[in-house]
PDBQT receptor file of N, H, CA, C and O in Angstrom, charges set to zero:
ATOM      1  N   UNK A   1      -1.324  -3.133  41.650  1.00  0.00    +0.000 N 
ATOM      2  CA  UNK A   1      -2.210  -4.111  42.129  1.00  0.00    +0.000 C 
ATOM      3  C   UNK A   1      -1.459  -5.456  41.923  1.00  0.00    +0.000 C 
ATOM      4  O   UNK A   1      -0.693  -5.637  40.976  1.00  0.00    +0.000 OA
ATOM      5  N   UNK A   2      -1.733  -6.395  42.886  1.00  0.00    +0.000 N 
ATOM      6  H   UNK A   2      -2.355  -6.248  43.655  1.00  0.00    +0.000 HD
ATOM      7  CA  UNK A   2      -1.008  -7.683  42.662  1.00  0.00    +0.000 C 
ATOM      8  C   UNK A   2      -1.933  -8.620  43.527  1.00  0.00    +0.000 C 
ATOM      9  O   UNK A   2      -2.721  -8.179  44.364  1.00  0.00    +0.000 OA
ATOM     10  N   UNK A   3      -1.785  -9.754  43.288  1.00  0.00    +0.000 N 
ATOM     11  H   UNK A   3      -1.145 -10.113  42.608  1.00  0.00    +0.000 HD
ATOM     12  CA  UNK A   3      -2.480 -10.907  43.941  1.00  0.00    +0.000 C 
ATOM     13  C   UNK A   3      -1.642 -11.608  45.012  1.00  0.00    +0.000 C 
ATOM     14  O   UNK A   3      -0.551 -12.120  44.763  1.00  0.00    +0.000 OA
ATOM     15  N   UNK A   4      -2.256 -11.599  46.298  1.00  0.00    +0.000 N 
ATOM     16  H   UNK A   4      -3.143 -11.183  46.501  1.00  0.00    +0.000 HD
ATOM     17  CA  UNK A   4      -1.598 -12.129  47.284  1.00  0.00    +0.000 C 
ATOM     18  C   UNK A   4      -1.699 -13.663  47.557  1.00  0.00    +0.000 C 
ATOM     19  O   UNK A   4      -2.309 -14.371  46.755  1.00  0.00    +0.000 OA
ATOM     20  N   UNK A   5      -1.180 -14.135  48.549  1.00  0.00    +0.000 N 
ATOM     21  H   UNK A   5      -0.685 -13.560  49.201  1.00  0.00    +0.000 HD
ATOM     22  CA  UNK A   5      -1.261 -15.712  48.871  1.00  0.00    +0.000 C 
ATOM     23  C   UNK A   5      -2.772 -16.322  48.860  1.00  0.00    +0.000 C 
ATOM     24  O   UNK A   5      -3.090 -17.430  48.428  1.00  0.00    +0.000 OA
ATOM     25  N   UNK A   6      -3.516 -15.471  49.360  1.00  0.00    +0.000 N 
ATOM     26  H   UNK A   6      -3.258 -14.571  49.711  1.00  0.00    +0.000 HD
ATOM     27  CA  UNK A   6      -5.047 -16.089  49.482  1.00  0.00    +0.000 C 
ATOM     28  C   UNK A   6      -5.849 -15.815  48.246  1.00  0.00    +0.000 C 
ATOM     29  O   UNK A   6      -7.058 -16.042  48.192  1.00  0.00    +0.000 OA
ATOM     30  N   UNK A   7      -5.155 -15.325  47.260  1.00  0.00    +0.000 N 
ATOM     31  H   UNK A   7      -4.173 -15.141  47.303  1.00  0.00    +0.000 HD
ATOM     32  CA  UNK A   7      -5.967 -15.133  45.910  1.00  0.00    +0.000 C 
ATOM     33  C   UNK A   7      -6.615 -13.837  45.649  1.00  0.00    +0.000 C 
ATOM     34  O   UNK A   7      -7.126 -13.539  44.569  1.00  0.00    +0.000 OA
ATOM     35  N   UNK A   8      -6.568 -13.072  46.699  1.00  0.00    +0.000 N 
ATOM     36  H   UNK A   8      -6.153 -13.314  47.577  1.00  0.00    +0.000 HD
ATOM     37  CA  UNK A   8      -7.361 -11.715  46.716  1.00  0.00    +0.000 C 
ATOM     38  C   UNK A   8      -6.365 -10.617  46.164  1.00  0.00    +0.000 C 
ATOM     39  O   UNK A   8      -5.161 -10.705  46.407  1.00  0.00    +0.000 OA
ATOM     40  N   UNK A   9      -6.869  -9.630  45.450  1.00  0.00    +0.000 N 
ATOM     41  H   UNK A   9      -7.847  -9.559  45.253  1.00  0.00    +0.000 HD
ATOM     42  CA  UNK A   9      -6.180  -8.532  44.885  1.00  0.00    +0.000 C 
ATOM     43  C   UNK A   9      -5.704  -7.790  46.162  1.00  0.00    +0.000 C 
ATOM     44  O   UNK A   9      -6.333  -7.656  47.212  1.00  0.00    +0.000 OA
ATOM     45  N   UNK A  10      -4.420  -7.321  45.847  1.00  0.00    +0.000 N 
ATOM     46  H   UNK A  10      -3.909  -7.431  44.995  1.00  0.00    +0.000 HD
ATOM     47  CA  UNK A  10      -3.858  -6.391  46.899  1.00  0.00    +0.000 C 
ATOM     48  C   UNK A  10      -3.550  -5.143  46.112  1.00  0.00    +0.000 C 
ATOM     49  O   UNK A  10      -2.934  -5.168  45.046  1.00  0.00    +0.000 OA
ATOM     50  N   UNK A  11      -4.034  -3.991  46.718  1.00  0.00    +0.000 N 
ATOM     51  H   UNK A  11      -4.535  -3.971  47.583  1.00  0.00    +0.000 HD
ATOM     52  CA  UNK A  11      -3.736  -2.691  46.206  1.00  0.00    +0.000 C 
ATOM     53  C   UNK A  11      -2.594  -2.108  46.901  1.00  0.00    +0.000 C 
ATOM     54  O   UNK A  11      -2.489  -2.211  48.123  1.00  0.00    +0.000 OA
ATOM     55  N   UNK A  12      -1.633  -1.428  46.097  1.00  0.00    +0.000 N 
ATOM     56  H   UNK A  12      -1.719  -1.344  45.104  1.00  0.00    +0.000 HD
ATOM     57  CA  UNK A  12      -0.448  -0.890  46.470  1.00  0.00    +0.000 C 
ATOM     58  C   UNK A  12      -0.593   0.622  46.367  1.00  0.00    +0.000 C 
ATOM     59  O   UNK A  12      -1.343   1.082  45.507  1.00  0.00    +0.000 OA
ATOM     60  N   UNK A  13       0.072   1.417  47.184  1.00  0.00    +0.000 N 
ATOM     61  H   UNK A  13       0.681   1.043  47.883  1.00  0.00    +0.000 HD
ATOM     62  CA  UNK A  13      -0.017   2.738  47.132  1.00  0.00    +0.000 C 
ATOM     63  C   UNK A  13       0.850   3.260  45.912  1.00  0.00    +0.000 C 
ATOM     64  O   UNK A  13       1.755   2.532  45.505  1.00  0.00    +0.000 OA
ATOM     65  N   UNK A  14       0.629   4.425  45.340  1.00  0.00    +0.000 N 
ATOM     66  H   UNK A  14      -0.107   5.016  45.670  1.00  0.00    +0.000 HD
ATOM     67  CA  UNK A  14       1.339   4.980  44.296  1.00  0.00    +0.000 C 
ATOM     68  C   UNK A  14       2.774   5.265  44.923  1.00  0.00    +0.000 C 
ATOM     69  O   UNK A  14       2.867   5.270  46.150  1.00  0.00    +0.000 OA
ATOM     70  N   UNK A  15       3.739   5.469  44.247  1.00  0.00    +0.000 N 
ATOM     71  H   UNK A  15       3.664   5.465  43.250  1.00  0.00    +0.000 HD
ATOM     72  CA  UNK A  15       5.028   5.835  44.741  1.00  0.00    +0.000 C 
ATOM     73  C   UNK A  15       4.952   7.278  45.242  1.00  0.00    +0.000 C 
ATOM     74  O   UNK A  15       4.242   8.094  44.654  1.00  0.00    +0.000 OA
ATOM     75  N   UNK A  16       5.704   7.620  46.367  1.00  0.00    +0.000 N 
ATOM     76  H   UNK A  16       6.281   6.958  46.845  1.00  0.00    +0.000 HD
ATOM     77  CA  UNK A  16       5.637   9.025  47.025  1.00  0.00    +0.000 C 
ATOM     78  C   UNK A  16       6.292   9.980  46.113  1.00  0.00    +0.000 C 
ATOM     79  O   UNK A  16       5.942  11.159  46.161  1.00  0.00    +0.000 OA
ATOM     80  N   UNK A  17       7.268   9.574  45.230  1.00  0.00    +0.000 N 
ATOM     81  H   UNK A  17       7.553   8.616  45.191  1.00  0.00    +0.000 HD
ATOM     82  CA  UNK A  17       7.944  10.553  44.340  1.00  0.00    +0.000 C 
ATOM     83  C   UNK A  17       7.556  10.197  42.885  1.00  0.00    +0.000 C 
ATOM     84  O   UNK A  17       7.914   9.153  42.341  1.00  0.00    +0.000 OA
ATOM     85  N   UNK A  18       6.806  11.135  42.307  1.00  0.00    +0.000 N 
ATOM     86  H   UNK A  18       6.515  11.983  42.749  1.00  0.00    +0.000 HD
ATOM     87  CA  UNK A  18       6.282  10.966  40.913  1.00  0.00    +0.000 C 
ATOM     88  C   UNK A  18       7.522  11.137  39.941  1.00  0.00    +0.000 C 
ATOM     89  O   UNK A  18       8.517  11.826  40.168  1.00  0.00    +0.000 OA
ATOM     90  N   UNK A  19       7.281  10.413  38.871  1.00  0.00    +0.000 N 
ATOM     91  H   UNK A  19       6.473   9.853  38.687  1.00  0.00    +0.000 HD
ATOM     92  CA  UNK A  19       8.266  10.557  37.750  1.00  0.00    +0.000 C 
ATOM     93  C   UNK A  19       8.168  11.954  37.104  1.00  0.00    +0.000 C 
ATOM     94  O   UNK A  19       7.103  12.569  37.078  1.00  0.00    +0.000 OA
ATOM     95  N   UNK A  20       9.326  12.438  36.579  1.00  0.00    +0.000 N 
ATOM     96  H   UNK A  20      10.192  11.938  36.600  1.00  0.00    +0.000 HD
ATOM     97  CA  UNK A  20       9.479  13.787  35.976  1.00  0.00    +0.000 C 
ATOM     98  C   UNK A  20       9.070  13.675  34.469  1.00  0.00    +0.000 C 
ATOM     99  O   UNK A  20       9.140  14.677  33.758  1.00  0.00    +0.000 OA
ATOM    100  N   UNK A  21       8.690  12.598  34.021  1.00  0.00    +0.000 N 
ATOM    101  H   UNK A  21       8.633  11.784  34.599  1.00  0.00    +0.000 HD
ATOM    102  CA  UNK A  21       8.362  12.281  32.618  1.00  0.00    +0.000 C 
ATOM    103  C   UNK A  21       7.230  13.303  32.162  1.00  0.00    +0.000 C 
ATOM    104  O   UNK A  21       6.220  13.407  32.859  1.00  0.00    +0.000 OA
ATOM    105  N   UNK A  22       7.372  14.011  31.080  1.00  0.00    +0.000 N 
ATOM    106  H   UNK A  22       8.192  13.927  30.515  1.00  0.00    +0.000 HD
ATOM    107  CA  UNK A  22       6.576  14.884  30.482  1.00  0.00    +0.000 C 
ATOM    108  C   UNK A  22       6.034  14.312  29.045  1.00  0.00    +0.000 C 
ATOM    109  O   UNK A  22       5.365  15.019  28.292  1.00  0.00    +0.000 OA
ATOM    110  N   UNK A  23       6.351  13.111  28.776  1.00  0.00    +0.000 N 
ATOM    111  H   UNK A  23       6.895  12.536  29.387  1.00  0.00    +0.000 HD
ATOM    112  CA  UNK A  23       5.821  12.528  27.497  1.00  0.00    +0.000 C 
ATOM    113  C   UNK A  23       6.706  12.968  26.160  1.00  0.00    +0.000 C 
ATOM    114  O   UNK A  23       6.324  12.651  25.034  1.00  0.00    +0.000 OA
ATOM    115  N   UNK A  24       7.761  13.627  26.358  1.00  0.00    +0.000 N 
ATOM    116  H   UNK A  24       8.071  13.884  27.273  1.00  0.00    +0.000 HD
ATOM    117  CA  UNK A  24       8.601  13.979  25.334  1.00  0.00    +0.000 C 
ATOM    118  C   UNK A  24       9.856  13.247  25.392  1.00  0.00    +0.000 C 
ATOM    119  O   UNK A  24      10.869  13.794  25.826  1.00  0.00    +0.000 OA
ATOM    120  N   UNK A  25       9.854  12.000  24.967  1.00  0.00    +0.000 N 
ATOM    121  H   UNK A  25       9.030  11.555  24.615  1.00  0.00    +0.000 HD
ATOM    122  CA  UNK A  25      10.947  11.077  25.175  1.00  0.00    +0.000 C 
ATOM    123  C   UNK A  25      11.791  10.961  23.834  1.00  0.00    +0.000 C 
ATOM    124  O   UNK A  25      11.573  10.196  22.895  1.00  0.00    +0.000 OA
ATOM    125  N   UNK A  26      12.718  11.817  23.952  1.00  0.00    +0.000 N 
ATOM    126  H   UNK A  26      12.896  12.439  24.714  1.00  0.00    +0.000 HD
ATOM    127  CA  UNK A  26      13.780  11.836  22.836  1.00  0.00    +0.000 C 
ATOM    128  C   UNK A  26      15.168  12.242  23.425  1.00  0.00    +0.000 C 
ATOM    129  O   UNK A  26      15.326  13.279  24.070  1.00  0.00    +0.000 OA
ATOM    130  N   UNK A  27      16.267  11.252  23.127  1.00  0.00    +0.000 N 
ATOM    131  H   UNK A  27      16.139  10.410  22.603  1.00  0.00    +0.000 HD
ATOM    132  CA  UNK A  27      17.349  11.582  23.749  1.00  0.00    +0.000 C 
ATOM    133  C   UNK A  27      18.238  12.501  22.894  1.00  0.00    +0.000 C 
ATOM    134  O   UNK A  27      18.335  12.387  21.672  1.00  0.00    +0.000 OA
ATOM    135  N   UNK A  28      18.907  13.462  23.669  1.00  0.00    +0.000 N 
ATOM    136  H   UNK A  28      18.827  13.555  24.662  1.00  0.00    +0.000 HD
ATOM    137  CA  UNK A  28      19.602  14.428  22.906  1.00  0.00    +0.000 C 
ATOM    138  C   UNK A  28      21.018  13.923  22.684  1.00  0.00    +0.000 C 
ATOM    139  O   UNK A  28      21.353  12.814  23.100  1.00  0.00    +0.000 OA
ATOM    140  N   UNK A  29      21.881  14.753  22.011  1.00  0.00    +0.000 N 
ATOM    141  H   UNK A  29      21.609  15.654  21.673  1.00  0.00    +0.000 HD
ATOM    142  CA  UNK A  29      23.290  14.427  21.672  1.00  0.00    +0.000 C 
ATOM    143  C   UNK A  29      24.101  14.244  23.024  1.00  0.00    +0.000 C 
ATOM    144  O   UNK A  29      25.042  13.452  23.073  1.00  0.00    +0.000 OA
ATOM    145  N   UNK A  30      23.725  14.969  24.075  1.00  0.00    +0.000 N 
ATOM    146  H   UNK A  30      22.960  15.613  24.034  1.00  0.00    +0.000 HD
ATOM    147  CA  UNK A  30      24.424  15.046  25.353  1.00  0.00    +0.000 C 
ATOM    148  C   UNK A  30      24.022  13.800  26.323  1.00  0.00    +0.000 C 
ATOM    149  O   UNK A  30      24.447  13.667  27.471  1.00  0.00    +0.000 OA
ATOM    150  N   UNK A  31      23.149  12.930  25.675  1.00  0.00    +0.000 N 
ATOM    151  H   UNK A  31      22.804  13.038  24.743  1.00  0.00    +0.000 HD
ATOM    152  CA  UNK A  31      22.773  11.717  26.524  1.00  0.00    +0.000 C 
ATOM    153  C   UNK A  31      21.557  11.975  27.563  1.00  0.00    +0.000 C 
ATOM    154  O   UNK A  31      21.235  11.189  28.454  1.00  0.00    +0.000 OA
ATOM    155  N   UNK A  32      20.951  13.200  27.289  1.00  0.00    +0.000 N 
ATOM    156  H   UNK A  32      21.213  13.838  26.565  1.00  0.00    +0.000 HD
ATOM    157  CA  UNK A  32      20.004  13.406  28.303  1.00  0.00    +0.000 C 
ATOM    158  C   UNK A  32      18.495  13.306  27.669  1.00  0.00    +0.000 C 
ATOM    159  O   UNK A  32      18.470  13.376  26.441  1.00  0.00    +0.000 OA
ATOM    160  N   UNK A  33      17.426  13.176  28.229  1.00  0.00    +0.000 N 
ATOM    161  H   UNK A  33      17.445  13.118  29.227  1.00  0.00    +0.000 HD
ATOM    162  CA  UNK A  33      16.172  13.191  27.570  1.00  0.00    +0.000 C 
ATOM    163  C   UNK A  33      15.746  14.524  27.341  1.00  0.00    +0.000 C 
ATOM    164  O   UNK A  33      15.915  15.374  28.215  1.00  0.00    +0.000 OA
ATOM    165  N   UNK A  34      15.149  14.826  26.131  1.00  0.00    +0.000 N 
ATOM    166  H   UNK A  34      15.012  14.135  25.421  1.00  0.00    +0.000 HD
ATOM    167  CA  UNK A  34      14.759  16.185  25.770  1.00  0.00    +0.000 C 
ATOM    168  C   UNK A  34      13.626  16.667  26.768  1.00  0.00    +0.000 C 
ATOM    169  O   UNK A  34      13.461  17.850  27.065  1.00  0.00    +0.000 OA
ATOM    170  N   UNK A  35      12.891  15.653  27.235  1.00  0.00    +0.000 N 
ATOM    171  H   UNK A  35      13.025  14.691  26.994  1.00  0.00    +0.000 HD
ATOM    172  CA  UNK A  35      11.536  16.047  27.995  1.00  0.00    +0.000 C 
ATOM    173  C   UNK A  35      11.807  16.173  29.410  1.00  0.00    +0.000 C 
ATOM    174  O   UNK A  35      11.311  17.101  30.049  1.00  0.00    +0.000 OA
ATOM    175  N   UNK A  36      12.614  15.244  29.988  1.00  0.00    +0.000 N 
ATOM    176  H   UNK A  36      13.017  14.490  29.469  1.00  0.00    +0.000 HD
ATOM    177  CA  UNK A  36      12.609  15.319  31.512  1.00  0.00    +0.000 C 
ATOM    178  C   UNK A  36      14.054  15.532  32.041  1.00  0.00    +0.000 C 
ATOM    179  O   UNK A  36      14.230  15.796  33.230  1.00  0.00    +0.000 OA
ATOM    180  N   UNK A  37      15.083  15.421  31.175  1.00  0.00    +0.000 N 
ATOM    181  H   UNK A  37      14.940  15.207  30.208  1.00  0.00    +0.000 HD
ATOM    182  CA  UNK A  37      16.509  15.708  31.498  1.00  0.00    +0.000 C 
ATOM    183  C   UNK A  37      17.176  14.586  32.066  1.00  0.00    +0.000 C 
ATOM    184  O   UNK A  37      18.330  14.723  32.473  1.00  0.00    +0.000 OA
ATOM    185  N   UNK A  38      16.538  13.401  32.147  1.00  0.00    +0.000 N 
ATOM    186  H   UNK A  38      15.600  13.290  31.816  1.00  0.00    +0.000 HD
ATOM    187  CA  UNK A  38      17.318  12.237  32.763  1.00  0.00    +0.000 C 
ATOM    188  C   UNK A  38      18.071  11.553  31.916  1.00  0.00    +0.000 C 
ATOM    189  O   UNK A  38      17.806  11.635  30.716  1.00  0.00    +0.000 OA
ATOM    190  N   UNK A  39      19.107  10.780  32.342  1.00  0.00    +0.000 N 
ATOM    191  H   UNK A  39      19.322  10.713  33.316  1.00  0.00    +0.000 HD
ATOM    192  CA  UNK A  39      19.862   9.821  31.463  1.00  0.00    +0.000 C 
ATOM    193  C   UNK A  39      19.104   8.685  31.180  1.00  0.00    +0.000 C 
ATOM    194  O   UNK A  39      18.056   8.424  31.772  1.00  0.00    +0.000 OA
ATOM    195  N   UNK A  40      19.620   7.958  30.248  1.00  0.00    +0.000 N 
ATOM    196  H   UNK A  40      20.471   8.170  29.768  1.00  0.00    +0.000 HD
ATOM    197  CA  UNK A  40      18.841   6.610  29.867  1.00  0.00    +0.000 C 
ATOM    198  C   UNK A  40      18.892   5.770  31.058  1.00  0.00    +0.000 C 
ATOM    199  O   UNK A  40      17.897   5.110  31.357  1.00  0.00    +0.000 OA
ATOM    200  N   UNK A  41      20.001   5.726  31.802  1.00  0.00    +0.000 N 
ATOM    201  H   UNK A  41      20.809   6.262  31.560  1.00  0.00    +0.000 HD
ATOM    202  CA  UNK A  41      20.096   4.846  33.007  1.00  0.00    +0.000 C 
ATOM    203  C   UNK A  41      19.207   5.214  34.073  1.00  0.00    +0.000 C 
ATOM    204  O   UNK A  41      18.606   4.361  34.727  1.00  0.00    +0.000 OA
ATOM    205  N   UNK A  42      19.088   6.556  34.293  1.00  0.00    +0.000 N 
ATOM    206  H   UNK A  42      19.575   7.248  33.762  1.00  0.00    +0.000 HD
ATOM    207  CA  UNK A  42      18.044   7.021  35.212  1.00  0.00    +0.000 C 
ATOM    208  C   UNK A  42      16.626   6.654  34.939  1.00  0.00    +0.000 C 
ATOM    209  O   UNK A  42      15.838   6.293  35.814  1.00  0.00    +0.000 OA
ATOM    210  N   UNK A  43      16.341   6.771  33.631  1.00  0.00    +0.000 N 
ATOM    211  H   UNK A  43      16.981   7.064  32.920  1.00  0.00    +0.000 HD
ATOM    212  CA  UNK A  43      15.019   6.372  33.180  1.00  0.00    +0.000 C 
ATOM    213  C   UNK A  43      14.750   4.851  33.312  1.00  0.00    +0.000 C 
ATOM    214  O   UNK A  43      13.638   4.427  33.627  1.00  0.00    +0.000 OA
ATOM    215  N   UNK A  44      15.786   4.067  33.064  1.00  0.00    +0.000 N 
ATOM    216  H   UNK A  44      16.689   4.411  32.808  1.00  0.00    +0.000 HD
ATOM    217  CA  UNK A  44      15.602   2.681  33.173  1.00  0.00    +0.000 C 
ATOM    218  C   UNK A  44      15.439   2.105  34.624  1.00  0.00    +0.000 C 
ATOM    219  O   UNK A  44      14.769   1.111  34.902  1.00  0.00    +0.000 OA
ATOM    220  N   UNK A  45      16.145   2.872  35.502  1.00  0.00    +0.000 N 
ATOM    221  H   UNK A  45      16.689   3.680  35.277  1.00  0.00    +0.000 HD
ATOM    222  CA  UNK A  45      16.141   2.531  36.976  1.00  0.00    +0.000 C 
ATOM    223  C   UNK A  45      14.903   2.988  37.744  1.00  0.00    +0.000 C 
ATOM    224  O   UNK A  45      14.584   2.513  38.834  1.00  0.00    +0.000 OA
ATOM    225  N   UNK A  46      14.264   3.891  37.136  1.00  0.00    +0.000 N 
ATOM    226  H   UNK A  46      14.523   4.276  36.251  1.00  0.00    +0.000 HD
ATOM    227  CA  UNK A  46      13.228   4.682  37.878  1.00  0.00    +0.000 C 
ATOM    228  C   UNK A  46      12.134   3.832  38.436  1.00  0.00    +0.000 C 
ATOM    229  O   UNK A  46      11.744   4.036  39.586  1.00  0.00    +0.000 OA
ATOM    230  N   UNK A  47      11.603   2.869  37.677  1.00  0.00    +0.000 N 
ATOM    231  H   UNK A  47      11.920   2.703  36.743  1.00  0.00    +0.000 HD
ATOM    232  CA  UNK A  47      10.525   2.091  38.209  1.00  0.00    +0.000 C 
ATOM    233  C   UNK A  47      10.943   1.059  39.382  1.00  0.00    +0.000 C 
ATOM    234  O   UNK A  47      10.054   0.599  40.099  1.00  0.00    +0.000 OA
ATOM    235  N   UNK A  48      11.930   0.792  39.527  1.00  0.00    +0.000 N 
ATOM    236  H   UNK A  48      12.652   1.165  38.945  1.00  0.00    +0.000 HD
ATOM    237  CA  UNK A  48      12.458  -0.024  40.686  1.00  0.00    +0.000 C 
ATOM    238  C   UNK A  48      13.370   0.870  41.714  1.00  0.00    +0.000 C 
ATOM    239  O   UNK A  48      13.815   0.320  42.721  1.00  0.00    +0.000 OA
ATOM    240  N   UNK A  49      13.596   2.012  41.499  1.00  0.00    +0.000 N 
ATOM    241  H   UNK A  49      13.234   2.458  40.681  1.00  0.00    +0.000 HD
ATOM    242  CA  UNK A  49      14.305   2.813  42.483  1.00  0.00    +0.000 C 
ATOM    243  C   UNK A  49      13.507   3.251  43.682  1.00  0.00    +0.000 C 
ATOM    244  O   UNK A  49      12.300   3.486  43.634  1.00  0.00    +0.000 OA
ATOM    245  N   UNK A  50      14.279   3.350  44.795  1.00  0.00    +0.000 N 
ATOM    246  H   UNK A  50      15.260   3.159  44.834  1.00  0.00    +0.000 HD
ATOM    247  CA  UNK A  50      13.645   3.728  46.072  1.00  0.00    +0.000 C 
ATOM    248  C   UNK A  50      13.325   5.078  45.917  1.00  0.00    +0.000 C 
ATOM    249  O   UNK A  50      13.846   5.780  45.051  1.00  0.00    +0.000 OA
ATOM    250  N   UNK A  51      12.376   5.529  46.828  1.00  0.00    +0.000 N 
ATOM    251  H   UNK A  51      11.953   4.959  47.532  1.00  0.00    +0.000 HD
ATOM    252  CA  UNK A  51      11.961   7.097  46.944  1.00  0.00    +0.000 C 
ATOM    253  C   UNK A  51      13.218   8.038  47.170  1.00  0.00    +0.000 C 
ATOM    254  O   UNK A  51      13.283   9.166  46.682  1.00  0.00    +0.000 OA
ATOM    255  N   UNK A  52      14.181   7.488  47.932  1.00  0.00    +0.000 N 
ATOM    256  H   UNK A  52      14.128   6.571  48.329  1.00  0.00    +0.000 HD
ATOM    257  CA  UNK A  52      15.402   8.069  48.105  1.00  0.00    +0.000 C 
ATOM    258  C   UNK A  52      16.308   8.318  46.833  1.00  0.00    +0.000 C 
ATOM    259  O   UNK A  52      16.850   9.401  46.607  1.00  0.00    +0.000 OA
ATOM    260  N   UNK A  53      16.403   7.324  46.115  1.00  0.00    +0.000 N 
ATOM    261  H   UNK A  53      15.963   6.445  46.299  1.00  0.00    +0.000 HD
ATOM    262  CA  UNK A  53      17.099   7.312  44.853  1.00  0.00    +0.000 C 
ATOM    263  C   UNK A  53      16.394   8.255  43.912  1.00  0.00    +0.000 C 
ATOM    264  O   UNK A  53      17.098   8.968  43.197  1.00  0.00    +0.000 OA
ATOM    265  N   UNK A  54      15.047   8.339  43.831  1.00  0.00    +0.000 N 
ATOM    266  H   UNK A  54      14.475   7.760  44.412  1.00  0.00    +0.000 HD
ATOM    267  CA  UNK A  54      14.311   9.156  42.966  1.00  0.00    +0.000 C 
ATOM    268  C   UNK A  54      14.507  10.616  43.386  1.00  0.00    +0.000 C 
ATOM    269  O   UNK A  54      14.588  11.505  42.538  1.00  0.00    +0.000 OA
ATOM    270  N   UNK A  55      14.583  10.856  44.699  1.00  0.00    +0.000 N 
ATOM    271  H   UNK A  55      14.518  10.134  45.388  1.00  0.00    +0.000 HD
ATOM    272  CA  UNK A  55      14.840  12.184  45.180  1.00  0.00    +0.000 C 
ATOM    273  C   UNK A  55      16.244  12.656  44.675  1.00  0.00    +0.000 C 
ATOM    274  O   UNK A  55      16.404  13.812  44.283  1.00  0.00    +0.000 OA
ATOM    275  N   UNK A  56      17.131  11.852  44.690  1.00  0.00    +0.000 N 
ATOM    276  H   UNK A  56      17.001  10.913  45.008  1.00  0.00    +0.000 HD
ATOM    277  CA  UNK A  56      18.514  12.034  44.207  1.00  0.00    +0.000 C 
ATOM    278  C   UNK A  56      18.604  12.622  42.722  1.00  0.00    +0.000 C 
ATOM    279  O   UNK A  56      19.211  13.635  42.372  1.00  0.00    +0.000 OA
ATOM    280  N   UNK A  57      17.824  11.709  41.901  1.00  0.00    +0.000 N 
ATOM    281  H   UNK A  57      17.331  10.887  42.185  1.00  0.00    +0.000 HD
ATOM    282  CA  UNK A  57      17.601  12.043  40.504  1.00  0.00    +0.000 C 
ATOM    283  C   UNK A  57      17.058  13.408  40.357  1.00  0.00    +0.000 C 
ATOM    284  O   UNK A  57      17.656  14.219  39.650  1.00  0.00    +0.000 OA
ATOM    285  N   UNK A  58      15.924  13.734  40.996  1.00  0.00    +0.000 N 
ATOM    286  H   UNK A  58      15.438  13.075  41.570  1.00  0.00    +0.000 HD
ATOM    287  CA  UNK A  58      15.223  14.838  40.928  1.00  0.00    +0.000 C 
ATOM    288  C   UNK A  58      16.176  16.081  41.391  1.00  0.00    +0.000 C 
ATOM    289  O   UNK A  58      16.172  17.098  40.698  1.00  0.00    +0.000 OA
ATOM    290  N   UNK A  59      16.917  16.012  42.452  1.00  0.00    +0.000 N 
ATOM    291  H   UNK A  59      16.920  15.186  43.015  1.00  0.00    +0.000 HD
ATOM    292  CA  UNK A  59      17.927  17.003  42.837  1.00  0.00    +0.000 C 
ATOM    293  C   UNK A  59      18.955  17.243  41.898  1.00  0.00    +0.000 C 
ATOM    294  O   UNK A  59      19.438  18.373  41.826  1.00  0.00    +0.000 OA
ATOM    295  N   UNK A  60      19.374  16.285  41.132  1.00  0.00    +0.000 N 
ATOM    296  H   UNK A  60      18.982  15.367  41.190  1.00  0.00    +0.000 HD
ATOM    297  CA  UNK A  60      20.335  16.522  40.155  1.00  0.00    +0.000 C 
ATOM    298  C   UNK A  60      19.692  17.232  38.967  1.00  0.00    +0.000 C 
ATOM    299  O   UNK A  60      20.284  18.128  38.364  1.00  0.00    +0.000 OA
ATOM    300  N   UNK A  61      18.517  16.829  38.655  1.00  0.00    +0.000 N 
ATOM    301  H   UNK A  61      18.036  16.102  39.144  1.00  0.00    +0.000 HD
ATOM    302  CA  UNK A  61      17.750  17.675  37.566  1.00  0.00    +0.000 C 
ATOM    303  C   UNK A  61      17.637  19.085  38.079  1.00  0.00    +0.000 C 
ATOM    304  O   UNK A  61      17.880  19.995  37.285  1.00  0.00    +0.000 OA
ATOM    305  N   UNK A  62      17.315  19.351  39.242  1.00  0.00    +0.000 N 
ATOM    306  H   UNK A  62      17.117  18.612  39.886  1.00  0.00    +0.000 HD
ATOM    307  CA  UNK A  62      17.060  20.637  39.616  1.00  0.00    +0.000 C 
ATOM    308  C   UNK A  62      18.358  21.580  39.637  1.00  0.00    +0.000 C 
ATOM    309  O   UNK A  62      18.335  22.774  39.342  1.00  0.00    +0.000 OA
ATOM    310  N   UNK A  63      19.493  20.857  40.033  1.00  0.00    +0.000 N 
ATOM    311  H   UNK A  63      19.511  19.887  40.273  1.00  0.00    +0.000 HD
ATOM    312  CA  UNK A  63      20.807  21.604  39.941  1.00  0.00    +0.000 C 
ATOM    313  C   UNK A  63      21.225  21.885  38.537  1.00  0.00    +0.000 C 
ATOM    314  O   UNK A  63      21.870  22.896  38.257  1.00  0.00    +0.000 OA
ATOM    315  N   UNK A  64      20.868  21.011  37.666  1.00  0.00    +0.000 N 
ATOM    316  H   UNK A  64      20.344  20.190  37.894  1.00  0.00    +0.000 HD
ATOM    317  CA  UNK A  64      21.325  21.058  36.264  1.00  0.00    +0.000 C 
ATOM    318  C   UNK A  64      20.399  22.079  35.411  1.00  0.00    +0.000 C 
ATOM    319  O   UNK A  64      20.737  22.529  34.316  1.00  0.00    +0.000 OA
ATOM    320  N   UNK A  65      19.208  22.374  36.057  1.00  0.00    +0.000 N 
ATOM    321  H   UNK A  65      18.934  22.009  36.946  1.00  0.00    +0.000 HD
ATOM    322  CA  UNK A  65      18.236  23.130  35.419  1.00  0.00    +0.000 C 
ATOM    323  C   UNK A  65      17.494  22.496  34.313  1.00  0.00    +0.000 C 
ATOM    324  O   UNK A  65      16.917  23.148  33.442  1.00  0.00    +0.000 OA
ATOM    325  N   UNK A  66      17.524  21.177  34.371  1.00  0.00    +0.000 N 
ATOM    326  H   UNK A  66      17.993  20.648  35.078  1.00  0.00    +0.000 HD
ATOM    327  CA  UNK A  66      16.724  20.301  33.447  1.00  0.00    +0.000 C 
ATOM    328  C   UNK A  66      15.225  20.283  33.886  1.00  0.00    +0.000 C 
ATOM    329  O   UNK A  66      14.404  19.619  33.252  1.00  0.00    +0.000 OA
TER     330      UNK A  66
């Protein structure tokens, strides 16, 4: 939700690609999150990533079995 130029609140749609986060946020020795399998870089970029980039991350997770 954000405020537009006329001062009214503007509702935005939720992202089409949901986060794989499961709330177990601990980094393993191999640099991947114990819960979702993403790297720290992938986690950091997720909120600003395009849906296309999010799908790329999810595809990598699927290929790696995370």
